[in-house]
gemmi code that builds the backbone of each chain (N, CA, C; Angstrom):
import gemmi

chains = {
    "A": [
        ("MET", (119.152, -48.176, 40.107), (120.392, -48.817, 40.563), (120.433, -48.848, 42.072)),
        ("ALA", (120.117, -47.700, 42.683), (120.194, -47.621, 44.135), (119.027, -48.345, 44.771)),
        ("ALA", (117.934, -48.468, 44.056), (116.715, -49.039, 44.631), (116.941, -50.468, 45.102)),
        ("ALA", (117.733, -51.215, 44.361), (117.917, -52.622, 44.695), (118.466, -52.796, 46.098)),
        ("ALA", (119.483, -52.004, 46.427), (120.111, -52.170, 47.728), (119.250, -51.601, 48.841)),
        ("ALA", (118.524, -50.549, 48.527), (117.752, -49.881, 49.577), (116.639, -50.778, 50.099)),
        ("GLY", (116.117, -51.625, 49.234), (114.961, -52.414, 49.629), (115.282, -53.555, 50.574)),
        ("SER", (116.527, -54.053, 50.532), (116.834, -55.266, 51.291), (116.696, -55.055, 52.794)),
        ("GLY", (117.275, -54.016, 53.283), (117.072, -53.696, 54.692), (117.708, -54.634, 55.684)),
        ("THR", (118.488, -55.621, 55.257), (119.096, -56.528, 56.240), (120.361, -55.888, 56.773)),
        ("PRO", (120.381, -55.554, 58.024), (121.533, -54.853, 58.590), (122.704, -55.777, 58.845)),
        ("ARG", (123.178, -56.457, 57.807), (124.231, -57.426, 58.090), (125.560, -56.740, 58.376)),
        ("GLU", (125.678, -55.469, 58.002), (126.925, -54.794, 58.279), (126.973, -54.249, 59.697)),
        ("GLU", (125.821, -54.131, 60.312), (125.779, -53.539, 61.641), (125.824, -54.622, 62.701)),
        ("GLU", (126.538, -55.710, 62.391), (126.463, -56.889, 63.242), (126.826, -56.594, 64.692)),
        ("GLY", (127.937, -55.970, 64.934), (128.349, -55.743, 66.318), (128.978, -54.386, 66.457)),
        ("PRO", (129.255, -53.949, 67.680), (129.837, -52.626, 67.904), (131.212, -52.509, 67.276)),
        ("ALA", (131.929, -53.621, 67.159), (133.282, -53.567, 66.586), (133.239, -53.142, 65.140)),
        ("GLY", (132.254, -53.613, 64.459), (132.090, -53.164, 63.083), (132.958, -53.888, 62.097)),
        ("GLU", (134.015, -54.562, 62.580), (134.914, -55.232, 61.639), (134.398, -56.637, 61.380)),
        ("ALA", (133.147, -56.747, 61.012), (132.526, -58.062, 60.826), (133.141, -58.778, 59.637)),
        ("ALA", (132.833, -60.059, 59.553), (133.398, -60.866, 58.473), (132.963, -60.342, 57.120)),
        ("VAL", (131.739, -59.849, 57.060), (131.244, -59.354, 55.787), (131.764, -57.952, 55.545)),
        ("SER", (132.820, -57.837, 54.768), (133.325, -56.499, 54.470), (133.396, -56.326, 52.973)),
        ("GLN", (132.892, -55.217, 52.512), (132.872, -54.991, 51.071), (134.263, -54.627, 50.591)),
        ("PRO", (134.671, -55.149, 49.445), (136.007, -54.851, 48.917), (136.189, -53.363, 48.657)),
        ("GLN", (135.161, -52.757, 48.107), (135.259, -51.320, 47.863), (133.997, -50.646, 48.348)),
        ("ALA", (134.129, -49.664, 49.157), (132.937, -49.001, 49.683), (132.191, -48.300, 48.553)),
        ("PRO", (130.972, -48.719, 48.278), (130.212, -48.077, 47.205), (129.674, -46.746, 47.675)),
        ("THR", (130.192, -45.678, 47.179), (129.802, -44.382, 47.709), (128.417, -43.960, 47.249)),
        ("SER", (127.955, -44.541, 46.113), (126.676, -44.056, 45.626), (125.503, -44.928, 46.066)),
        ("VAL", (125.747, -45.997, 46.783), (124.645, -46.869, 47.193), (124.278, -46.609, 48.645)),
        ("PRO", (123.085, -46.098, 48.895), (122.686, -45.833, 50.281), (122.636, -47.135, 51.088)),
        ("GLY", (121.841, -48.087, 50.615), (121.814, -49.407, 51.227), (121.584, -49.411, 52.716)),
        ("ALA", (122.201, -50.361, 53.362), (121.969, -50.560, 54.783), (122.749, -49.559, 55.617)),
        ("ARG", (123.702, -48.872, 55.018), (124.568, -48.011, 55.800), (124.362, -46.578, 55.345)),
        ("LEU", (123.349, -45.949, 55.864), (123.046, -44.602, 55.415), (123.988, -43.583, 56.011)),
        ("SER", (124.371, -43.791, 57.252), (125.252, -42.823, 57.880), (126.099, -43.531, 58.908)),
        ("ARG", (127.404, -43.306, 58.854), (128.267, -43.990, 59.802), (128.463, -43.202, 61.077)),
        ("LEU", (128.335, -41.882, 60.953), (128.553, -41.074, 62.136), (127.334, -41.165, 63.046)),
        ("PRO", (127.575, -41.318, 64.337), (126.433, -41.452, 65.252), (125.642, -40.151, 65.331)),
        ("LEU", (124.351, -40.267, 65.073), (123.518, -39.074, 65.024), (123.496, -38.340, 66.357)),
        ("ALA", (123.643, -39.095, 67.447), (123.591, -38.452, 68.764), (124.713, -37.431, 68.930)),
        ("ARG", (125.908, -37.780, 68.418), (127.025, -36.845, 68.557), (126.836, -35.619, 67.693)),
        ("VAL", (126.306, -35.861, 66.501), (126.064, -34.730, 65.607), (125.040, -33.808, 66.252)),
        ("LYS", (124.031, -34.446, 66.853), (122.990, -33.642, 67.506), (123.589, -32.795, 68.625)),
        ("ALA", (124.538, -33.393, 69.359), (125.172, -32.653, 70.460), (125.881, -31.415, 69.925)),
        ("LEU", (126.533, -31.554, 68.779), (127.218, -30.417, 68.163), (126.216, -29.344, 67.769)),
        ("VAL", (125.125, -29.772, 67.181), (124.105, -28.823, 66.737), (123.538, -28.056, 67.931)),
        ("LYS", (123.319, -28.781, 69.015), (122.732, -28.132, 70.189), (123.703, -27.174, 70.865)),
        ("ALA", (124.999, -27.350, 70.563), (125.993, -26.477, 71.175), (125.843, -25.043, 70.683)),
        ("ASP", (125.184, -24.864, 69.583), (124.951, -23.524, 69.046), (123.815, -22.865, 69.824)),
        ("PRO", (124.138, -21.744, 70.507), (123.104, -21.111, 71.341), (121.925, -20.553, 70.548)),
        ("ASP", (122.153, -20.294, 69.246), (121.067, -19.717, 68.461), (120.075, -20.747, 67.957)),
        ("VAL", (120.469, -22.012, 68.032), (119.596, -23.057, 67.499), (118.578, -23.480, 68.539)),
        ("THR", (117.307, -23.442, 68.152), (116.259, -23.865, 69.073), (116.037, -25.366, 68.957)),
        ("LEU", (115.643, -25.773, 67.746), (115.370, -27.186, 67.518), (115.931, -27.598, 66.168)),
        ("ALA", (116.215, -28.884, 66.043), (116.644, -29.386, 64.751), (115.909, -30.685, 64.479)),
        ("GLY", (115.334, -30.779, 63.285), (114.599, -31.987, 62.919), (115.553, -33.160, 62.687)),
        ("GLN", (114.992, -34.357, 62.770), (115.793, -35.567, 62.597), (116.463, -35.618, 61.228)),
        ("GLU", (115.722, -35.181, 60.213), (116.276, -35.201, 58.862), (117.471, -34.265, 58.762)),
        ("ALA", (117.354, -33.111, 59.421), (118.448, -32.142, 59.374), (119.698, -32.739, 60.002)),
        ("ILE", (119.531, -33.421, 61.128), (120.674, -34.037, 61.812), (121.297, -35.089, 60.905)),
        ("PHE", (120.438, -35.875, 60.282), (120.939, -36.919, 59.407), (121.752, -36.332, 58.262)),
        ("ILE", (121.220, -35.287, 57.622), (121.928, -34.691, 56.494), (123.243, -34.062, 56.944)),
        ("LEU", (123.257, -33.484, 58.113), (124.497, -32.903, 58.617), (125.539, -33.996, 58.824)),
        ("ALA", (125.084, -35.142, 59.345), (126.013, -36.252, 59.567), (126.591, -36.713, 58.233)),
        ("ARG", (125.725, -36.857, 57.258), (126.153, -37.313, 55.941), (127.076, -36.284, 55.297)),
        ("ALA", (126.745, -34.998, 55.481), (127.587, -33.938, 54.912), (128.961, -33.960, 55.564)),
        ("ALA", (128.995, -34.226, 56.862), (130.278, -34.287, 57.561), (131.129, -35.431, 56.999)),
        ("GLU", (130.475, -36.556, 56.696), (131.201, -37.670, 56.084), (131.793, -37.261, 54.751)),
        ("LEU", (130.965, -36.629, 53.920), (131.439, -36.183, 52.613), (132.602, -35.217, 52.776)),
        ("PHE", (132.486, -34.354, 53.783), (133.540, -33.388, 54.030), (134.844, -34.095, 54.388)),
        ("VAL", (134.763, -35.093, 55.256), (135.968, -35.827, 55.658), (136.607, -36.485, 54.433)),
        ("GLU", (135.778, -37.102, 53.594), (136.306, -37.729, 52.376), (137.011, -36.697, 51.522)),
        ("THR", (136.333, -35.557, 51.341), (136.869, -34.513, 50.461), (138.198, -33.983, 50.966)),
        ("ILE", (138.241, -33.635, 52.235), (139.466, -33.024, 52.751), (140.600, -34.044, 52.792)),
        ("ALA", (140.256, -35.313, 53.041), (141.298, -36.343, 53.054), (141.913, -36.486, 51.661)),
        ("LYS", (141.041, -36.482, 50.651), (141.547, -36.618, 49.282), (142.404, -35.421, 48.885)),
        ("ASP", (141.937, -34.233, 49.242), (142.708, -33.037, 48.883), (144.059, -33.030, 49.590)),
        ("ALA", (144.045, -33.440, 50.861), (145.311, -33.478, 51.598), (146.238, -34.526, 50.987)),
        ("TYR", (145.654, -35.606, 50.499), (146.467, -36.667, 49.923), (147.213, -36.198, 48.686)),
        ("CYS", (146.573, -35.319, 47.914), (147.257, -34.783, 46.725), (148.587, -34.160, 47.113)),
        ("CYS", (148.610, -33.425, 48.257), (149.842, -32.809, 48.722), (150.865, -33.867, 49.111)),
        ("ALA", (150.420, -34.905, 49.789), (151.345, -35.954, 50.232), (151.937, -36.674, 49.022)),
        ("GLN", (151.096, -36.871, 48.022), (151.549, -37.554, 46.821), (152.684, -36.809, 46.160)),
        ("GLN", (152.540, -35.476, 46.152), (153.583, -34.659, 45.534), (154.904, -34.847, 46.274)),
        ("GLY", (154.802, -35.066, 47.581), (156.018, -35.285, 48.361), (156.434, -36.742, 48.338)),
        ("LYS", (155.770, -37.548, 47.495), (156.037, -38.976, 47.351), (155.959, -39.717, 48.676)),
        ("ARG", (155.068, -39.298, 49.523), (154.890, -39.977, 50.801), (153.626, -40.796, 50.769)),
        ("LYS", (153.605, -41.837, 51.622), (152.394, -42.645, 51.687), (151.637, -42.450, 52.996)),
        ("THR", (152.122, -41.533, 53.776), (151.412, -41.250, 55.018), (151.000, -39.796, 55.034)),
        ("LEU", (149.742, -39.589, 55.294), (149.202, -38.234, 55.371), (149.685, -37.590, 56.665)),
        ("GLN", (150.292, -36.392, 56.525), (150.756, -35.694, 57.714), (149.897, -34.470, 57.971)),
        ("ARG", (150.084, -33.910, 59.140), (149.329, -32.719, 59.514), (149.584, -31.577, 58.531)),
        ("ARG", (150.797, -31.461, 58.077), (151.108, -30.340, 57.177), (150.385, -30.460, 55.835)),
        ("ASP", (150.081, -31.708, 55.427), (149.323, -31.884, 54.186), (147.940, -31.271, 54.346)),
        ("LEU", (147.413, -31.466, 55.522), (146.100, -30.910, 55.809), (146.142, -29.380, 55.794)),
        ("ASP", (147.176, -28.831, 56.441), (147.314, -27.378, 56.483), (147.431, -26.813, 55.078)),
        ("ASN", (148.201, -27.492, 54.239), (148.359, -27.036, 52.860), (147.034, -27.045, 52.118)),
        ("ALA", (146.281, -28.126, 52.327), (144.987, -28.239, 51.643), (144.057, -27.108, 52.069)),
        ("ILE", (144.087, -26.811, 53.370), (143.201, -25.759, 53.877), (143.549, -24.421, 53.258)),
        ("GLU", (144.843, -24.176, 53.102), (145.274, -22.917, 52.520), (144.949, -22.845, 51.038)),
        ("ALA", (145.081, -24.000, 50.377), (144.939, -24.012, 48.920), (143.488, -23.975, 48.457)),
        ("VAL", (142.615, -24.600, 49.209), (141.231, -24.745, 48.746), (140.333, -23.686, 49.393)),
        ("ASP", (139.651, -22.925, 48.546), (138.811, -21.830, 49.039), (137.733, -22.289, 50.014)),
        ("GLU", (137.103, -23.431, 49.680), (135.995, -23.894, 50.516), (136.432, -24.197, 51.936)),
        ("PHE", (137.730, -24.441, 52.131), (138.196, -24.796, 53.468), (138.652, -23.568, 54.273)),
        ("ALA", (138.403, -22.410, 53.725), (138.875, -21.194, 54.383), (138.308, -21.062, 55.795)),
        ("PHE", (137.091, -21.571, 56.001), (136.487, -21.421, 57.326), (137.249, -22.180, 58.412)),
        ("LEU", (138.142, -23.090, 57.971), (138.890, -23.872, 58.952), (140.132, -23.164, 59.469)),
        ("GLU", (140.527, -22.113, 58.770), (141.769, -21.473, 59.152), (141.721, -20.983, 60.581)),
        ("GLY", (142.731, -21.375, 61.353), (142.819, -20.921, 62.738), (141.997, -21.737, 63.715)),
        ("THR", (141.233, -22.707, 63.203), (140.362, -23.442, 64.132), (140.960, -24.752, 64.612)),
        ("LEU", (142.032, -25.184, 63.935), (142.529, -26.521, 64.254), (143.698, -26.527, 65.233)),
        ("ASP", (144.000, -25.393, 65.801), (145.182, -25.376, 66.667), (144.858, -25.601, 68.138)),
    ],
    "B": [
        ("MET", (136.388, -29.621, 83.537), (136.708, -29.648, 82.104), (135.602, -28.966, 81.318)),
        ("ALA", (135.848, -27.731, 80.942), (134.822, -27.007, 80.193), (134.686, -27.597, 78.796)),
        ("GLU", (133.469, -27.774, 78.395), (133.255, -28.366, 77.077), (133.004, -27.296, 76.047)),
        ("ARG", (134.000, -27.012, 75.265), (133.769, -26.067, 74.179), (133.174, -26.844, 73.015)),
        ("PRO", (132.441, -26.153, 72.155), (131.852, -26.858, 71.011), (132.894, -27.617, 70.198)),
        ("GLU", (134.101, -27.040, 70.061), (135.107, -27.703, 69.229), (135.608, -28.990, 69.859)),
        ("ASP", (135.340, -29.169, 71.165), (135.815, -30.370, 71.832), (134.911, -31.562, 71.589)),
        ("LEU", (133.725, -31.281, 71.087), (132.806, -32.386, 70.821), (133.260, -33.088, 69.560)),
        ("ASN", (134.100, -34.077, 69.733), (134.623, -34.752, 68.562), (133.760, -35.911, 68.152)),
        ("LEU", (133.875, -36.249, 66.886), (133.186, -37.419, 66.370), (134.100, -38.622, 66.603)),
        ("PRO", (133.531, -39.814, 66.698), (134.349, -40.981, 67.073), (135.525, -41.212, 66.132)),
        ("ASN", (136.699, -41.384, 66.731), (137.923, -41.551, 65.960), (137.870, -42.726, 64.995)),
        ("ALA", (137.312, -43.840, 65.468), (137.287, -45.046, 64.637), (136.528, -44.814, 63.343)),
        ("VAL", (135.405, -44.111, 63.475), (134.583, -43.855, 62.286), (135.305, -42.904, 61.342)),
        ("ILE", (135.904, -41.859, 61.909), (136.633, -40.891, 61.082), (137.747, -41.608, 60.326)),
        ("THR", (138.479, -42.447, 61.036), (139.579, -43.174, 60.405), (139.071, -44.031, 59.262)),
        ("ARG", (137.953, -44.700, 59.496), (137.434, -45.575, 58.461), (137.030, -44.775, 57.219)),
        ("ILE", (136.379, -43.654, 57.438), (135.960, -42.832, 56.301), (137.180, -42.379, 55.510)),
        ("ILE", (138.224, -41.959, 56.228), (139.437, -41.484, 55.557), (140.059, -42.610, 54.752)),
        ("LYS", (140.189, -43.778, 55.390), (140.838, -44.891, 54.697), (140.086, -45.297, 53.446)),
        ("GLU", (138.768, -45.248, 53.521), (138.001, -45.657, 52.347), (138.069, -44.612, 51.248)),
        ("ALA", (138.359, -43.360, 51.624), (138.428, -42.305, 50.607), (139.763, -42.343, 49.881)),
        ("LEU", (140.768, -42.906, 50.550), (142.109, -42.890, 49.967), (142.455, -44.243, 49.364)),
        ("PRO", (143.427, -44.277, 48.468), (143.831, -45.551, 47.866), (144.422, -46.485, 48.924)),
        ("ASP", (144.431, -47.781, 48.586), (144.996, -48.769, 49.509), (146.460, -48.482, 49.791)),
        ("GLY", (146.857, -48.762, 50.997), (148.271, -48.613, 51.330), (148.635, -47.237, 51.845)),
        ("VAL", (147.698, -46.312, 51.751), (147.988, -44.970, 52.255), (147.619, -44.915, 53.735)),
        ("ASN", (148.537, -44.336, 54.519), (148.273, -44.219, 55.952), (148.026, -42.782, 56.347)),
        ("ILE", (147.658, -42.626, 57.594), (147.427, -41.273, 58.078), (147.994, -41.155, 59.482)),
        ("SER", (148.702, -40.073, 59.723), (149.315, -39.896, 61.037), (148.237, -39.526, 62.047)),
        ("LYS", (148.564, -39.784, 63.319), (147.577, -39.500, 64.376), (147.209, -38.015, 64.391)),
        ("GLU", (148.216, -37.170, 64.197), (147.951, -35.726, 64.240), (147.018, -35.322, 63.111)),
        ("ALA", (147.281, -35.869, 61.925), (146.446, -35.525, 60.778), (145.022, -36.014, 61.012)),
        ("ARG", (144.903, -37.209, 61.554), (143.582, -37.775, 61.780), (142.788, -36.961, 62.786)),
        ("SER", (143.455, -36.561, 63.856), (142.698, -35.807, 64.857), (142.378, -34.403, 64.339)),
        ("ALA", (143.253, -33.879, 63.463), (142.960, -32.571, 62.874), (141.743, -32.664, 61.968)),
        ("ILE", (141.661, -33.754, 61.202), (140.503, -33.926, 60.325), (139.237, -34.079, 61.157)),
        ("SER", (139.358, -34.815, 62.258), (138.196, -35.007, 63.121), (137.695, -33.671, 63.659)),
        ("ARG", (138.653, -32.849, 64.092), (138.256, -31.536, 64.599), (137.674, -30.679, 63.480)),
        ("ALA", (138.260, -30.797, 62.291), (137.749, -30.038, 61.145), (136.301, -30.430, 60.865)),
        ("ALA", (136.013, -31.721, 60.998), (134.644, -32.185, 60.754), (133.685, -31.566, 61.771)),
        ("SER", (134.117, -31.475, 63.017), (133.271, -30.850, 64.037), (133.025, -29.396, 63.707)),
        ("VAL", (134.090, -28.696, 63.314), (133.957, -27.286, 62.952), (133.015, -27.146, 61.767)),
        ("PHE", (133.130, -28.084, 60.844), (132.258, -28.068, 59.678), (130.798, -28.153, 60.096)),
        ("VAL", (130.511, -29.085, 61.002), (129.125, -29.248, 61.454), (128.633, -27.979, 62.141)),
        ("LEU", (129.494, -27.394, 62.971), (129.097, -26.177, 63.684), (128.814, -25.044, 62.698)),
        ("TYR", (129.697, -24.894, 61.736), (129.545, -23.834, 60.749), (128.283, -24.072, 59.910)),
        ("ALA", (128.093, -25.320, 59.487), (126.915, -25.646, 58.676), (125.633, -25.409, 59.472)),
        ("THR", (125.693, -25.737, 60.754), (124.515, -25.529, 61.608), (124.170, -24.059, 61.672)),
        ("SER", (125.211, -23.255, 61.863), (124.982, -21.824, 61.979), (124.371, -21.268, 60.694)),
        ("CYS", (124.931, -21.684, 59.538), (124.379, -21.249, 58.250), (122.946, -21.706, 58.090)),
        ("ALA", (122.712, -22.972, 58.402), (121.366, -23.535, 58.239), (120.385, -22.788, 59.129)),
        ("ASN", (120.850, -22.437, 60.307), (119.971, -21.734, 61.240), (119.546, -20.384, 60.684)),
        ("ASN", (120.460, -19.735, 59.967), (120.107, -18.457, 59.362), (118.950, -18.621, 58.390)),
        ("PHE", (119.011, -19.702, 57.607), (117.930, -19.946, 56.658), (116.621, -20.231, 57.374)),
        ("ALA", (116.713, -20.970, 58.466), (115.498, -21.283, 59.225), (114.883, -19.995, 59.774)),
        ("MET", (115.746, -19.134, 60.301), (115.232, -17.881, 60.873), (114.620, -17.006, 59.789)),
        ("LYS", (115.257, -17.036, 58.591), (114.688, -16.253, 57.482), (113.284, -16.739, 57.180)),
        ("GLY", (113.107, -18.056, 57.274), (111.796, -18.627, 57.001), (110.887, -18.564, 58.221)),
        ("LYS", (111.319, -17.856, 59.249), (110.567, -17.696, 60.504), (110.216, -19.041, 61.119)),
        ("ARG", (111.142, -19.966, 61.042), (110.917, -21.263, 61.667), (111.901, -21.440, 62.809)),
        ("LYS", (111.470, -22.240, 63.787), (112.373, -22.459, 64.916), (113.084, -23.798, 64.815)),
        ("THR", (112.614, -24.606, 63.889), (113.224, -25.921, 63.753), (114.015, -26.011, 62.467)),
        ("LEU", (115.264, -26.434, 62.587), (116.098, -26.657, 61.403), (115.551, -27.844, 60.630)),
        ("ASN", (115.404, -27.659, 59.329), (115.003, -28.827, 58.558), (116.035, -29.133, 57.475)),
        ("ALA", (115.742, -30.204, 56.731), (116.706, -30.680, 55.747), (117.040, -29.620, 54.700)),
        ("SER", (116.044, -28.893, 54.244), (116.319, -27.922, 53.174), (117.175, -26.766, 53.679)),
        ("ASP", (117.084, -26.468, 54.958), (117.954, -25.439, 55.537), (119.404, -25.878, 55.409)),
        ("VAL", (119.632, -27.153, 55.707), (120.999, -27.665, 55.642), (121.496, -27.656, 54.197)),
        ("LEU", (120.626, -28.039, 53.275), (121.030, -28.045, 51.868), (121.358, -26.625, 51.398)),
        ("SER", (120.544, -25.683, 51.804), (120.827, -24.289, 51.445), (122.162, -23.850, 52.045)),
        ("ALA", (122.425, -24.310, 53.261), (123.689, -23.961, 53.911), (124.875, -24.491, 53.102)),
        ("MET", (124.734, -25.709, 52.578), (125.820, -26.293, 51.787), (126.149, -25.406, 50.595)),
        ("GLU", (125.112, -24.914, 49.940), (125.352, -24.049, 48.787), (126.022, -22.761, 49.219)),
        ("GLU", (125.546, -22.228, 50.325), (126.116, -20.987, 50.854), (127.596, -21.150, 51.179)),
        ("MET", (127.940, -22.341, 51.682), (129.316, -22.595, 52.082), (130.194, -23.013, 50.911)),
        ("GLU", (129.624, -22.959, 49.722), (130.340, -23.347, 48.499), (130.664, -24.836, 48.432)),
        ("PHE", (129.771, -25.636, 49.028), (129.903, -27.082, 48.899), (128.764, -27.623, 48.041)),
        ("GLN", (128.543, -26.928, 46.907), (127.433, -27.362, 46.047), (127.557, -28.816, 45.630)),
        ("ARG", (128.769, -29.289, 45.484), (128.944, -30.667, 45.020), (128.378, -31.680, 46.005)),
        ("PHE", (128.129, -31.261, 47.238), (127.534, -32.164, 48.218), (126.029, -32.267, 48.041)),
        ("VAL", (125.431, -31.252, 47.411), (123.978, -31.173, 47.415), (123.320, -32.398, 46.784)),
        ("THR", (123.792, -32.811, 45.603), (123.160, -33.969, 44.950), (123.287, -35.246, 45.773)),
        ("PRO", (124.488, -35.635, 46.194), (124.560, -36.854, 47.022), (123.755, -36.745, 48.310)),
        ("LEU", (123.674, -35.546, 48.859), (122.893, -35.386, 50.087), (121.409, -35.574, 49.813)),
        ("LYS", (120.951, -35.070, 48.672), (119.538, -35.243, 48.338), (119.225, -36.722, 48.173)),
        ("GLU", (120.121, -37.441, 47.540), (119.909, -38.883, 47.356), (119.864, -39.587, 48.712)),
        ("ALA", (120.785, -39.211, 49.568), (120.827, -39.836, 50.891), (119.541, -39.540, 51.644)),
        ("LEU", (119.052, -38.329, 51.479), (117.821, -37.949, 52.164), (116.655, -38.799, 51.685)),
        ("GLU", (116.579, -39.014, 50.369), (115.513, -39.853, 49.816), (115.566, -41.242, 50.435)),
        ("ALA", (116.776, -41.810, 50.469), (116.936, -43.154, 51.013), (116.561, -43.182, 52.483)),
        ("TYR", (116.959, -42.158, 53.208), (116.648, -42.069, 54.627), (115.145, -42.013, 54.845)),
        ("ARG", (114.464, -41.217, 54.029), (113.008, -41.107, 54.174), (112.341, -42.440, 53.894)),
        ("ARG", (112.845, -43.148, 52.870), (112.271, -44.455, 52.552), (112.469, -45.399, 53.732)),
        ("GLU", (113.658, -45.352, 54.310), (113.951, -46.247, 55.417), (113.059, -45.948, 56.608)),
        ("GLN", (112.883, -44.680, 56.890), (112.032, -44.291, 58.017), (110.619, -44.758, 57.782)),
        ("LYS", (110.183, -44.613, 56.540), (108.820, -45.024, 56.219), (108.704, -46.538, 56.399)),
        ("GLY", (109.721, -47.261, 55.931), (109.726, -48.710, 56.060), (109.666, -49.144, 57.507)),
        ("LYS", (110.431, -48.458, 58.347), (110.458, -48.804, 59.768), (109.089, -48.600, 60.385)),
        ("LYS", (108.467, -47.494, 60.017), (107.159, -47.181, 60.588), (106.161, -48.259, 60.189)),
        ("GLU", (106.201, -48.615, 58.902), (105.251, -49.637, 58.441), (105.538, -50.965, 59.105)),
        ("ALA", (106.798, -51.268, 59.321), (107.154, -52.542, 59.944), (106.631, -52.614, 61.369)),
        ("SER", (106.744, -51.521, 62.099), (106.273, -51.591, 63.485), (104.764, -51.621, 63.545)),
        ("GLU", (104.119, -50.998, 62.577), (102.656, -51.078, 62.529), (102.233, -52.499, 62.188)),
        ("GLN", (102.981, -53.122, 61.298), (102.686, -54.505, 60.912), (102.850, -55.429, 62.110)),
        ("LYS", (103.891, -55.170, 62.891), (104.141, -55.987, 64.074), (102.961, -55.915, 65.026)),
        ("LYS", (102.447, -54.714, 65.181), (101.293, -54.524, 66.067), (100.128, -55.361, 65.588)),
        ("LYS", (99.880, -55.300, 64.299), (98.752, -56.063, 63.741), (98.967, -57.544, 63.972)),
        ("ASP", (100.214, -57.975, 63.763), (100.521, -59.390, 63.956), (100.216, -59.835, 65.364)),
        ("LYS", (100.636, -59.038, 66.334), (100.440, -59.417, 67.722), (98.964, -59.524, 68.047)),
        ("ASP", (98.196, -58.611, 67.572), (96.747, -58.673, 67.810), (96.167, -59.939, 67.215)),
        ("LYS", (96.616, -60.202, 66.002), (96.120, -61.390, 65.312), (96.441, -62.644, 66.109)),
        ("LYS", (97.641, -62.681, 66.665), (98.080, -63.865, 67.385), (97.243, -64.094, 68.638)),
        ("THR", (97.062, -63.073, 69.410), (96.305, -63.267, 70.645), (94.889, -63.722, 70.347)),
        ("ASP", (94.334, -63.286, 69.244), (92.975, -63.705, 68.894), (92.909, -65.178, 68.506)),
        ("SER", (93.733, -65.561, 67.553), (93.566, -66.886, 66.950), (94.353, -68.000, 67.609)),
        ("GLU", (95.334, -67.671, 68.437), (96.149, -68.759, 68.987), (96.332, -68.671, 70.491)),
        ("GLU", (95.289, -68.701, 71.193), (95.388, -68.639, 72.644), (95.897, -69.960, 73.183)),
        ("GLN", (95.601, -71.062, 72.483), (95.998, -72.387, 72.953), (97.488, -72.604, 72.777)),
        ("ASP", (98.037, -72.115, 71.667), (99.413, -72.427, 71.313), (100.411, -71.543, 72.045)),
        ("LYS", (100.878, -71.972, 73.195), (101.765, -71.120, 73.986), (103.151, -71.042, 73.378)),
        ("SER", (103.586, -72.102, 72.715), (104.926, -72.104, 72.142), (105.088, -71.021, 71.097)),
        ("ARG", (104.042, -70.684, 70.461), (104.085, -69.616, 69.438), (104.538, -68.316, 70.053)),
        ("ASP", (104.092, -68.067, 71.265), (104.466, -66.822, 71.926), (105.967, -66.740, 72.132)),
        ("GLU", (106.579, -67.889, 72.452), (108.020, -67.900, 72.656), (108.739, -67.526, 71.369)),
        ("ASP", (108.271, -68.106, 70.281), (108.868, -67.775, 68.990), (108.737, -66.288, 68.726)),
        ("ASN", (107.592, -65.781, 69.051), (107.316, -64.374, 68.820), (108.349, -63.483, 69.512)),
        ("ASP", (108.659, -63.848, 70.765), (109.601, -63.018, 71.511), (110.989, -63.079, 70.920)),
        ("GLU", (111.394, -64.269, 70.480), (112.762, -64.432, 69.982), (112.981, -63.716, 68.672)),
        ("ASP", (112.084, -63.988, 67.737), (112.325, -63.506, 66.382), (111.453, -62.322, 66.048)),
        ("GLU", (111.740, -61.219, 66.656), (110.897, -60.057, 66.382), (111.075, -59.562, 64.967)),
        ("GLU", (112.260, -59.786, 64.416), (112.536, -59.215, 63.097), (111.982, -60.043, 61.973)),
        ("ARG", (111.783, -61.347, 62.179), (111.359, -62.195, 61.060), (109.846, -62.177, 60.946)),
        ("LEU", (109.345, -61.037, 60.528), (107.891, -60.883, 60.454), (107.287, -61.822, 59.437)),
        ("GLU", (107.930, -61.841, 58.253), (107.352, -62.623, 57.155), (107.257, -64.090, 57.519)),
        ("GLU", (108.285, -64.612, 58.161), (108.264, -66.033, 58.504), (107.115, -66.322, 59.466)),
        ("GLU", (106.944, -65.422, 60.413), (105.855, -65.645, 61.369), (104.517, -65.641, 60.673)),
        ("GLN", (104.402, -64.746, 59.715), (103.134, -64.684, 58.988), (102.875, -65.986, 58.252)),
        ("ASN", (103.950, -66.524, 57.651), (103.800, -67.775, 56.912), (103.359, -68.895, 57.847)),
        ("GLU", (103.995, -68.939, 59.031), (103.634, -69.997, 59.961), (102.162, -69.903, 60.322)),
        ("GLU", (101.750, -68.666, 60.513), (100.349, -68.449, 60.876), (99.431, -68.994, 59.812)),
        ("GLU", (99.805, -68.676, 58.568), (98.931, -69.103, 57.478), (98.809, -70.609, 57.453)),
        ("GLU", (99.898, -71.286, 57.745), (99.847, -72.745, 57.710), (98.894, -73.268, 58.771)),
        ("VAL", (98.978, -72.673, 59.950), (98.142, -73.173, 61.049), (96.679, -72.869, 60.793)),
        ("ASP", (96.440, -71.660, 60.266), (95.050, -71.242, 60.079), (94.353, -72.019, 58.992)),
        ("ASN", (95.117, -72.597, 58.089), (94.575, -73.311, 56.924), (93.798, -72.370, 56.017)),
    ],
}
model = gemmi.Model(1)
for chain_id, residues in chains.items():
    chain = gemmi.Chain(chain_id)
    for i, (resn, *xyz) in enumerate(residues, 1):
        res = gemmi.Residue()
        res.name, res.seqid = resn, gemmi.SeqId(i, " ")
        for name, pos in zip(("N", "CA", "C"), xyz):
            atom = gemmi.Atom()
            atom.name, atom.element = name, gemmi.Element(name[0])
            atom.pos, atom.b_iso = gemmi.Position(*pos), 0.0
            res.add_atom(atom)
        chain.add_residue(res)
    model.add_chain(chain)
structure = gemmi.Structure()
structure.add_model(model)
structure.setup_entities()
């Protein structure tokens, strides 16, 4: 299934820096790697990795996976925070929804105290 | 302006887009929430890096590799990320391989051109313009060569 999109290689989505090109998919296919393997700029991720004094070197693949993992993380935390907003019958995600999600979800424990 | 690691934020536009695509249509996000998520993502990368580095050091390596990061995900209790990350890695490797082969092909093409078409100067102009359309150039060549 994924092979079909991976082979095309035509970067039609990367048309310009604005990114809001005419060709926009109705629903972002999360399982298709395709032309858009990672949206986060690898250079910035690399800068974060290098900020760690204990890290000597990081391979390109490692940087790529970290970028992709960060994307998945953003999706995950946004969805979890949205559950809280939904309960409050709101359509706008607020900061407190995020705080609630961090408190409620064990995996987000590492974020406690870091966002202030 | 001292640059703390947490200040290295990822681009707001990209973060916003990822959030919007993860949520149903019509849902908005406040600026504070968005910037908090952005900072959380940075913290996530820093934490994951630190975990991954531990695995690298255990393996007596100085370079972080992909499997270190995957091990870090499990350690951080984000096992659900491991499968999609492995798939992404496969696709990334294929793409890298494709790019390498494409640039090697380009090299071969250029050599071929200088050999067989010294007379045809216009071909060189085409070559400069359309670097990406390798296949078309090859076809044109075949037509000329008979």
